[in-house]
Backbone as CSV, one residue per row, in Angstrom:
resi,resn,N_x,N_y,N_z,CA_x,CA_y,CA_z,C_x,C_y,C_z
1,MET,74.448,94.321,176.988,74.934,95.408,176.148,75.021,94.917,174.706
2,SER,74.489,95.709,173.796,74.449,95.243,172.415,75.419,95.993,171.500
3,ASP,76.160,96.946,172.029,77.127,97.676,171.214,78.544,97.362,171.656
4,ILE,79.465,97.352,170.679,80.880,97.155,170.982,81.682,98.285,170.341
5,ASN,82.862,98.520,170.874,83.773,99.515,170.314,84.763,98.808,169.395
6,ILE,84.890,99.345,168.185,85.815,98.807,167.193,86.683,99.950,166.699
7,THR,87.983,99.713,166.594,88.900,100.697,166.034,89.210,100.286,164.599
8,VAL,89.045,101.228,163.666,89.270,100.951,162.249,90.319,101.915,161.712
9,GLU,91.315,101.343,161.030,92.325,102.158,160.346,92.097,102.004,158.848
10,ASP,91.923,103.138,158.158,91.695,103.045,156.714,93.035,102.915,155.980
11,ARG,92.978,102.829,154.660,94.191,102.585,153.865,95.139,103.781,153.855
12,GLU,94.659,104.953,154.287,95.513,106.140,154.371,96.124,106.305,155.760
13,GLY,95.789,105.408,156.673,96.342,105.471,158.019,95.489,106.235,159.016
14,ASN,94.308,106.692,158.593,93.405,107.393,159.509,92.729,106.376,160.424
15,VAL,92.715,106.677,161.709,92.153,105.760,162.701,90.880,106.360,163.291
16,ALA,89.850,105.548,163.399,88.587,105.999,163.982,88.086,104.965,164.985
17,GLU,87.500,105.464,166.073,86.840,104.612,167.059,85.360,104.583,166.711
18,LEU,84.814,103.415,166.465,83.420,103.290,166.069,82.660,102.440,167.075
19,VAL,81.374,102.698,167.166,80.496,101.879,168.007,79.628,101.049,167.068
20,ALA,79.706,99.734,167.228,78.993,98.822,166.330,77.933,98.044,167.097
21,PRO,76.735,97.925,166.517,75.696,97.116,167.154,75.971,95.629,166.935
22,THR,75.674,94.821,167.944,75.867,93.374,167.789,74.543,92.634,167.769
23,ASP,73.438,93.367,167.843,72.133,92.711,167.909,71.373,92.766,166.581
24,MET,72.073,93.129,165.501,71.411,93.242,164.201,71.871,92.176,163.213
25,GLY,72.751,91.280,163.636,73.227,90.227,162.757,74.153,90.713,161.653
26,LEU,74.817,91.849,161.864,75.697,92.407,160.844,77.050,91.709,160.820
27,SER,77.616,91.633,159.618,79.016,91.227,159.495,79.870,92.489,159.614
28,LEU,81.150,92.302,159.856,82.058,93.446,159.913,82.037,94.186,158.574
29,MET,81.951,93.469,157.464,81.881,94.091,156.146,80.672,95.011,156.030
30,GLU,79.510,94.531,156.439,78.295,95.349,156.365,78.430,96.598,157.230
31,PHE,79.013,96.436,158.408,79.211,97.579,159.295,80.182,98.589,158.683
32,LEU,81.278,98.106,158.089,82.248,99.012,157.469,81.618,99.772,156.302
33,LYS,80.837,99.083,155.481,80.156,99.745,154.363,79.172,100.791,154.886
34,ALA,78.413,100.452,155.912,77.448,101.386,156.495,78.157,102.602,157.104
35,SER,79.404,102.397,157.526,80.196,103.486,158.102,80.975,104.237,157.023
36,GLU,80.654,103.962,155.765,81.203,104.659,154.603,82.690,104.438,154.387
37,TYR,83.168,103.237,154.723,84.542,102.872,154.386,84.569,102.333,152.967
38,ASP,85.723,102.454,152.325,85.897,102.037,150.937,86.084,100.520,150.879
39,VAL,84.981,99.811,151.021,84.973,98.355,150.957,84.087,97.974,149.775
40,LEU,84.681,97.376,148.748,83.904,97.054,147.549,82.875,95.955,147.790
41,ALA,83.310,94.887,148.456,82.407,93.762,148.720,81.685,93.332,147.445
42,THR,82.446,93.146,146.399,81.911,92.835,145.078,80.992,91.623,145.083
43,CYS,81.313,90.614,145.876,80.520,89.377,145.866,79.337,89.424,146.827
44,GLY,79.190,90.525,147.560,78.054,90.654,148.458,78.161,89.851,149.743
45,GLY,79.358,89.461,150.117,79.545,88.765,151.388,79.580,87.250,151.294
46,MET,79.874,86.731,150.108,79.872,85.281,149.905,81.265,84.655,149.987
47,ALA,82.274,85.411,150.419,83.661,84.926,150.512,84.206,84.525,149.144
48,LEU,83.838,85.300,148.109,84.262,84.960,146.749,85.180,85.986,146.096
49,CYS,85.422,87.134,146.750,86.196,88.161,146.037,87.357,88.746,146.833
50,ALA,87.338,88.693,148.134,88.396,89.224,149.014,88.530,90.740,148.980
51,THR,87.530,91.470,148.422,87.623,92.936,148.402,87.239,93.558,149.742
52,CYS,86.881,92.735,150.725,86.581,93.242,152.068,87.648,92.816,153.066
53,CYS,88.809,92.429,152.565,89.873,91.914,153.437,90.319,92.979,154.449
54,VAL,90.472,92.557,155.691,91.008,93.415,156.746,92.163,92.686,157.425
55,ASP,93.049,93.450,158.034,94.114,92.894,158.858,93.731,93.149,160.307
56,VAL,93.649,92.096,161.082,93.230,92.212,162.479,94.448,92.589,163.318
57,LEU,94.412,93.794,163.901,95.530,94.296,164.687,95.437,93.867,166.141
58,GLU,94.219,93.802,166.668,93.993,93.339,168.043,92.654,92.628,168.093
59,GLY,92.611,91.537,168.851,91.352,90.836,169.058,91.141,89.629,168.164
60,GLU,92.199,89.185,167.497,92.059,88.038,166.595,91.541,86.803,167.334
61,ASP,91.932,86.682,168.598,91.501,85.536,169.408,90.007,85.573,169.723
62,LYS,89.360,86.725,169.511,87.935,86.865,169.810,87.053,86.504,168.610
63,LEU,87.666,86.271,167.451,86.906,86.032,166.226,86.533,84.570,166.074
64,ASN,85.478,84.336,165.283,85.100,82.977,164.958,86.206,82.335,164.114
65,ASP,86.277,81.018,164.112,87.290,80.326,163.330,87.067,80.568,161.839
66,MET,88.157,80.542,161.101,88.093,80.751,159.660,87.515,79.512,158.975
67,SER,86.570,79.741,158.073,85.989,78.628,157.315,86.940,78.220,156.192
68,ASP,86.716,77.035,155.635,87.516,76.582,154.497,87.375,77.546,153.322
69,ASP,86.153,78.054,153.092,85.925,78.985,151.986,86.714,80.274,152.180
70,GLU,86.704,80.783,153.411,87.442,82.013,153.689,88.932,81.790,153.501
71,TYR,89.433,80.680,154.021,90.860,80.390,153.893,91.254,80.267,152.418
72,ALA,90.438,79.577,151.633,90.739,79.385,150.217,90.774,80.725,149.472
73,MET,89.854,81.631,149.806,89.827,82.935,149.151,91.024,83.774,149.563
74,LEU,91.332,83.797,150.833,92.489,84.562,151.312,93.779,84.042,150.700
75,ASP,93.837,82.734,150.482,95.035,82.100,149.938,95.354,82.572,148.526
76,THR,94.391,83.221,147.859,94.627,83.724,146.503,95.269,85.110,146.500
77,LEU,95.329,85.763,147.660,95.887,87.122,147.731,97.412,87.071,147.714
78,PRO,98.038,87.903,146.886,99.506,87.892,146.815,100.168,88.493,148.054
79,ASP,99.454,89.357,148.775,100.048,90.070,149.920,99.361,89.689,151.230
80,LEU,98.941,88.450,151.318,98.251,87.957,152.502,99.140,88.066,153.744
81,LEU,98.550,88.517,154.843,99.256,88.576,156.119,98.689,87.489,157.027
82,PRO,99.450,87.054,158.025,98.941,86.008,158.934,97.665,86.415,159.664
83,ASN,97.444,87.730,159.820,96.268,88.213,160.547,95.173,88.719,159.614
84,SER,95.253,88.394,158.320,94.232,88.840,157.365,92.973,87.991,157.494
85,ARG,91.823,88.650,157.391,90.521,87.971,157.408,89.587,88.660,156.431
86,LEU,88.541,87.958,156.006,87.500,88.570,155.191,86.457,89.149,156.133
87,ALA,86.224,90.443,156.027,85.281,91.109,156.927,83.867,90.554,156.773
88,CYS,83.543,90.035,155.590,82.193,89.484,155.372,81.963,88.199,156.158
89,GLN,83.033,87.573,156.604,82.912,86.313,157.323,83.007,86.485,158.836
90,ILE,83.077,87.723,159.288,83.154,88.020,160.728,81.820,88.592,161.169
91,GLN,81.052,87.798,161.897,79.771,88.259,162.443,80.058,89.024,163.728
92,LEU,79.583,90.242,163.820,79.822,91.053,165.018,79.139,90.420,166.224
93,SER,79.870,90.347,167.334,79.314,89.793,168.566,79.884,90.548,169.760
94,PRO,79.186,90.475,170.914,79.679,91.181,172.110,81.097,90.769,172.502
95,ALA,81.523,89.561,172.152,82.866,89.090,172.507,83.963,89.870,171.788
96,MET,83.596,90.613,170.747,84.594,91.325,169.947,84.867,92.742,170.438
97,GLU,84.411,93.080,171.643,84.681,94.398,172.230,86.176,94.699,172.123
98,GLY,86.514,95.889,171.605,87.907,96.311,171.507,88.625,95.846,170.252
99,LEU,87.919,95.225,169.326,88.527,94.762,168.079,89.192,95.919,167.350
100,LYS,90.388,95.678,166.798,91.086,96.689,166.001,91.443,96.072,164.654
101,VAL,91.008,96.734,163.589,91.291,96.232,162.246,91.828,97.354,161.361
102,ARG,92.553,96.944,160.325,93.033,97.868,159.302,92.540,97.348,157.961
103,LEU,91.990,98.233,157.135,91.575,97.827,155.799,92.809,97.375,155.041
104,HIS,92.732,96.196,154.447,93.868,95.619,153.726,94.128,96.424,152.458
105,ALA,95.373,96.698,152.176,95.727,97.426,150.956,95.343,96.583,149.745
106,MET,94.628,97.197,148.822,94.163,96.470,147.638,94.756,97.086,146.373
107,ASP,95.124,96.237,145.458,95.632,96.677,144.159,94.625,96.360,143.075
108,TYR,93.456,96.979,143.167,92.440,96.738,142.145,91.908,98.046,141.632
């Protein structure tokens, strides 16, 4: 099976169940942008801007480990949560079935 179900909550609290392909090499950021979510992704997925930050509500244990670059970028956010991740650094995979994320509130 190459599709997974992901639940996304936008910054207004609207929740949507989405089906994401895992066989296209997409990051969560690319999928969110393709699904027309308000994700700036100013740096284009290089872990340099944190404008694609999400808070992982369920499924954090299914994600790849955080890289040093991702951790360093997240560490610059004033409102960082323990479950915050950069969506550009999360490669979609079948193991992420049932992932639930909320777009991180941004003050930009």
